[in-house]
C-alpha positions as a printed Julia matrix, in Angstrom:
364×3 Matrix{Float64}:
 -127.24    5.8   110.84
 -130.88    6.99  111.33
 -133.96    6.62  109.26
 -137.66    7.39  109.59
 -139.48    4.81  107.59
 -138.69    1.1   106.87
 -140.19   -1.01  103.99
 -140.36   -4.52  105.2
 -139.69   -6.78  102.19
 -141.37   -9.83  103.49
 -144.72  -11.18  104.98
 -146.01  -13.29  107.8
 -144.69  -13.53  111.34
 -141.23  -11.92  110.7
 -143.0    -8.8   109.04
 -145.27   -8.38  112.08
 -142.37   -8.6   114.51
 -140.38   -6.12  112.46
 -143.45   -3.7   112.47
 -144.02   -4.06  116.18
 -140.41   -3.36  117.07
 -140.1    -0.37  114.67
 -143.28    1.07  116.21
 -141.57    0.74  119.57
 -138.55    2.64  118.32
 -140.77    5.36  116.79
 -140.08    4.42  113.19
 -142.9     4.17  110.61
 -143.16    1.02  108.48
 -144.43    0.07  105.04
 -145.68   -3.49  104.34
 -145.58   -5.03  100.88
 -148.19   -7.58   99.72
 -149.24   -9.66   96.81
 -152.77  -10.22   95.59
 -153.06  -13.11   97.89
 -151.99  -11.3   101.02
 -153.99   -7.97  100.77
 -155.69   -8.64  104.06
 -152.95  -10.52  105.75
 -151.92   -9.59  109.38
 -148.56   -8.03  108.34
 -150.39   -5.56  106.14
 -152.59   -4.38  109.1
 -149.52   -4.32  111.44
 -147.69   -1.64  109.34
 -148.49    2.08  109.0
 -148.72    1.79  105.14
 -149.08   -1.01  102.59
 -148.09   -1.29   98.88
 -149.12   -4.01   96.47
 -146.16   -5.34   94.65
 -147.72   -7.92   92.36
 -149.73  -11.11   91.84
 -149.74  -14.0    94.19
 -146.76  -16.02   92.78
 -143.62  -15.16   94.97
 -141.47  -14.72   91.84
 -143.76  -11.91   90.63
 -143.97  -10.22   94.06
 -141.79  -10.94   97.09
 -138.94  -12.02   94.88
 -139.3    -9.24   92.41
 -136.37   -6.87   93.27
 -137.53   -4.09   90.95
 -141.08   -4.14   92.36
 -139.79   -3.92   95.96
 -137.44   -1.06   95.02
 -140.29    0.82   93.37
 -142.5     0.24   96.36
 -139.81    1.73   98.61
 -139.52    4.84   96.18
 -143.18    5.3    96.03
 -143.84    5.07   99.83
 -140.78    7.37  100.72
 -138.97    4.57  102.74
 -135.46    5.26  103.35
 -134.53    1.68  104.62
 -135.47   -1.84  103.76
 -135.65   -4.73  106.14
 -135.6    -8.12  104.27
 -136.73  -10.24  107.17
 -135.71  -13.9   106.44
 -136.22  -16.0   103.44
 -137.26  -14.62  100.05
 -134.44  -12.12   99.18
 -132.74  -11.85  102.55
 -129.66  -13.94  101.51
 -129.51  -12.38   98.06
 -126.41  -10.17   97.63
 -127.92   -8.7    94.35
 -130.86   -7.43   96.49
 -128.68   -5.87   99.17
 -126.56   -4.24   96.41
 -129.64   -3.03   94.59
 -130.88   -1.27   97.77
 -127.59    0.43   98.42
 -127.42    1.53   94.78
 -130.94    3.1    95.17
 -129.73    5.08   98.19
 -131.71    2.87  100.67
 -130.33    1.59  103.93
 -130.29   -2.34  103.76
 -130.88   -3.55  107.25
 -128.77   -6.75  107.15
 -125.48   -7.92  105.99
 -123.45   -6.19  103.43
 -123.5    -7.57   99.95
 -119.9    -8.75  100.4
 -120.75  -10.67  103.56
 -123.79  -12.3   101.99
 -121.57  -13.21   98.88
 -118.93  -14.61  101.15
 -121.12  -16.91  103.05
 -123.62  -17.76  100.4
 -121.56  -20.75   99.14
 -120.62  -23.46  101.46
 -117.24  -24.23   99.76
 -116.15  -20.63   99.8
 -117.47  -20.19  103.3
 -115.54  -23.27  104.69
 -112.36  -22.01  102.97
 -112.78  -18.65  104.72
 -113.55  -20.03  108.02
 -110.79  -22.48  107.9
 -108.28  -19.71  107.09
 -109.16  -17.76  110.32
 -108.95  -20.87  112.48
 -112.7   -21.69  112.86
 -113.23  -25.43  113.32
 -114.83  -27.15  110.32
 -115.94  -30.59  109.49
 -113.17  -32.36  107.47
 -114.07  -32.57  103.76
 -113.49  -31.58  100.19
 -114.38  -28.25   98.52
 -112.39  -28.41   95.24
 -112.28  -30.33   92.02
 -115.81  -31.34   90.9
 -114.89  -34.34   88.51
 -116.23  -37.7    89.67
 -112.77  -39.01   89.61
 -111.44  -36.35   92.06
 -114.54  -36.71   94.31
 -114.11  -40.47   94.45
 -110.46  -40.03   95.46
 -111.36  -37.38   98.1
 -114.16  -39.62   99.37
 -111.81  -42.49  100.09
 -109.47  -39.91  101.91
 -112.4   -38.59  104.08
 -113.75  -42.05  104.72
 -117.29  -43.53  104.86
 -120.02  -42.74  105.92
 -119.77  -39.28  104.39
 -122.19  -36.4   103.42
 -122.68  -34.93   99.9
 -124.01  -31.44  100.09
 -124.99  -28.77   97.59
 -122.43  -25.8    97.8
 -125.04  -23.19   96.74
 -127.91  -23.91   99.02
 -129.44  -25.55  102.05
 -132.54  -26.97  103.52
 -131.55  -30.54  102.77
 -131.76  -30.06   99.09
 -128.89  -31.7    97.26
 -127.86  -33.62  100.43
 -127.04  -37.4   100.51
 -125.68  -39.61  103.17
 -123.37  -42.11  101.63
 -122.52  -45.23  103.66
 -120.25  -47.15  101.39
 -118.0   -46.52   98.22
 -120.31  -48.54   95.85
 -123.16  -45.89   96.4
 -120.99  -42.84   95.71
 -121.5   -42.56   91.92
 -125.27  -42.75   91.99
 -125.49  -40.37   95.06
 -123.36  -37.79   93.29
 -125.52  -37.85   90.13
 -128.74  -37.44   92.25
 -127.27  -34.71   94.39
 -126.07  -32.76   91.37
 -129.34  -32.99   89.71
 -131.33  -31.86   92.73
 -128.89  -29.06   93.44
 -129.01  -27.78   89.86
 -132.82  -27.71   89.88
 -133.16  -26.13   93.32
 -130.36  -23.53   93.2
 -129.09  -23.28   89.63
 -125.77  -24.69   90.52
 -124.54  -28.29   90.68
 -121.43  -27.59   92.68
 -120.99  -30.05   95.59
 -118.9   -30.48   98.71
 -118.02  -33.69  100.61
 -117.91  -33.78  104.43
 -117.15  -36.48  107.01
 -120.57  -37.7   108.41
 -120.71  -37.07  112.23
 -123.02  -39.66  113.78
 -125.53  -38.54  116.41
 -124.33  -34.77  116.19
 -126.24  -32.04  117.8
 -127.18  -28.92  115.68
 -126.24  -25.96  117.86
 -126.8   -22.3   116.79
 -125.4   -19.1   118.25
 -127.44  -15.82  117.74
 -125.25  -12.88  116.93
 -125.72   -9.15  116.5
 -123.13   -6.83  114.81
 -123.67   -3.12  114.53
 -122.26   -0.75  111.86
 -119.28    0.0   113.89
 -118.24   -3.67  114.02
 -119.22   -4.42  117.73
 -120.36   -8.0   118.11
 -122.52   -9.6   120.82
 -124.1   -13.07  121.11
 -127.27  -14.18  122.8
 -126.21  -17.66  123.52
 -127.02  -20.89  121.87
 -130.13  -22.82  120.61
 -130.21  -26.56  120.24
 -131.88  -27.44  116.96
 -131.13  -31.21  116.87
 -134.89  -32.32  116.56
 -135.42  -32.21  112.85
 -137.55  -33.8   110.27
 -136.19  -34.04  106.61
 -133.36  -31.7   107.52
 -135.88  -29.08  108.85
 -135.85  -27.93  112.41
 -138.96  -28.9   114.35
 -138.09  -27.89  118.02
 -135.58  -25.48  119.22
 -134.32  -25.43  122.86
 -132.48  -22.69  124.6
 -130.08  -23.04  126.28
 -128.97  -26.48  124.96
 -128.93  -29.31  127.63
 -125.75  -30.66  125.99
 -123.66  -27.49  126.34
 -121.6   -26.96  129.46
 -120.61  -23.34  130.42
 -117.04  -24.03  129.23
 -118.09  -25.25  125.77
 -120.6   -22.47  125.45
 -117.77  -20.08  125.81
 -115.84  -21.89  123.17
 -118.74  -21.97  120.62
 -119.64  -18.37  121.27
 -115.99  -17.26  120.78
 -115.93  -19.12  117.45
 -119.31  -17.45  116.38
 -117.94  -14.03  117.13
 -114.76  -14.73  115.32
 -116.68  -15.91  112.24
 -118.76  -12.7   112.19
 -115.66  -10.55  112.51
 -113.86  -12.48  109.74
 -116.53  -11.42  107.14
 -117.25   -8.03  108.59
 -120.87   -9.09  109.11
 -123.53   -6.6   109.99
 -126.9    -7.05  111.56
 -128.63  -10.13  113.07
 -127.47  -13.59  112.17
 -126.87  -17.16  113.26
 -123.77  -19.22  113.17
 -124.53  -22.92  113.1
 -122.36  -25.74  114.49
 -122.38  -29.43  114.81
 -121.49  -30.7   118.14
 -119.66  -34.13  117.97
 -121.12  -36.02  120.94
 -118.4   -38.72  120.99
 -115.62  -36.0   121.23
 -117.51  -32.85  122.63
 -115.92  -30.82  119.88
 -117.59  -28.13  117.61
 -117.56  -28.27  113.81
 -118.69  -26.7   110.71
 -120.11  -23.18  111.44
 -122.16  -21.36  108.67
 -123.84  -18.09  108.75
 -127.46  -17.13  108.04
 -129.15  -13.83  108.47
 -132.28  -15.18  110.16
 -133.04  -14.66  113.79
 -135.31  -16.28  116.36
 -136.34  -15.05  119.84
 -134.27  -16.16  122.84
 -135.38  -15.71  126.42
 -135.72  -11.88  127.07
 -135.24  -10.85  123.62
 -136.9   -10.52  120.19
 -134.02  -10.9   117.84
 -135.29  -10.0   114.38
 -135.31   -6.27  114.15
 -133.06   -5.12  116.98
 -130.21   -4.04  114.71
 -132.46   -1.61  112.83
 -130.83    1.61  113.85
 -127.24    0.3   113.41
 -126.41    1.45  117.08
 -123.55    0.09  119.26
 -124.07   -3.49  120.02
 -124.82   -2.87  123.72
 -128.0    -1.05  122.6
 -129.36   -4.13  120.8
 -129.31   -6.06  124.12
 -130.8    -3.31  126.18
 -133.59   -2.48  123.83
 -134.55   -6.12  123.43
 -136.58   -6.14  126.67
 -138.62   -3.11  126.23
 -142.38   -3.55  126.96
 -145.02   -3.04  124.33
 -147.69   -2.33  126.94
 -149.71    0.8   126.37
 -148.76    0.95  122.68
 -151.44    2.24  120.29
 -152.15    1.24  116.72
 -153.53    3.22  113.86
 -155.18    1.8   110.87
 -152.54    1.32  108.2
 -152.72    3.34  105.0
 -152.78    1.58  101.76
 -151.92    3.38   98.66
 -154.14    3.42   95.58
 -153.44    3.82   91.93
 -155.93    5.52   89.58
 -154.92    3.13   86.81
 -155.53    0.08   88.91
 -158.58   -2.2    88.32
 -161.6    -1.02   90.33
 -161.84   -4.46   92.17
 -159.77   -7.57   92.88
 -160.38  -10.65   90.81
 -163.81  -12.11   91.6
 -164.84   -8.83   93.22
 -163.7    -9.96   96.73
 -161.38   -7.04   97.39
 -162.24   -3.39   97.55
 -160.57   -0.97   95.11
 -159.14    0.99   98.08
 -157.24   -2.15   99.27
 -155.29   -1.9    96.11
 -151.98   -0.19   96.2
 -149.88    0.4    93.11
 -146.08    0.62   92.84
 -146.35    2.39   89.47
 -145.55    5.85   90.72
 -149.1     7.13   91.38
 -149.89    9.6    94.2
 -150.61    8.1    97.54
 -154.21    8.21   98.93
 -155.42    7.4   102.4
 -157.63    4.25  102.94
């Protein structure tokens, strides 16, 4: 599946990396930007740039209709979501497909399947992937209390609909369960719009291990080994180490096999990670989950390598291409005759403004 122009529905480092790799592949790119990012590096890294709204993310980078309009206005035939923002939103992937755009990432069905922890664990368990023992069912306090006693303490309460530590509580004893459930529900509802919870056995001193996977449009799967993400602060990764000093060659093979099986089970497509907990006391792997982000491993730049949906062997071989000698042209920003002649406060030139309202393109 080939295309000639990619709209990058993101900003910052990931947008720059996608633009660089697309340039290496001979594909033109379109950046999108809010009022706050008109002079950002990712705008200069792309061949064209389109303004999609004011500074608040909900009015720009999270605005599906604005991004689709930018794609149509710029003539892009594919959309790369990067990570964060709309990357894990099945609605966005489906909207791109409905608009006739190639969505460079997982299918809407795969995003939907792995977007909820309870659903994901049931699916992974059904295909034999090792998961942390827990409960993903009845949400009543009485049922959760019964299941908590079955699982044993300490245990983890987690929000089913999100991540990043939001809606997560470690419960050390039965007497603390009721208050922890109420707090986790409230936080999950405010953060993700859903108060569904799951319970899991707490694994002490576990290591957080991720496997990088790539899956092409034909279903070929490769992995790029593991990263150890155990050094965290407030459930957020601080340092990642590859390869992990705690993973033996034999264990690496088992984890990679499980990651590939997980990708195949949901018919995944594109770049992603499957995350595991390594139980140090038993040297066993538990609880994989999928996320569509990607981070560089030795000898590769993971984020955009699935762009052309070629067989998986091409992903690996293209990952080491040099950028020496590449040339850059000044990016083209589109301008709308109906747009204000200057940015708020007069700090931006009118020619830096690009509209997604359907006006003709003009060079910078």
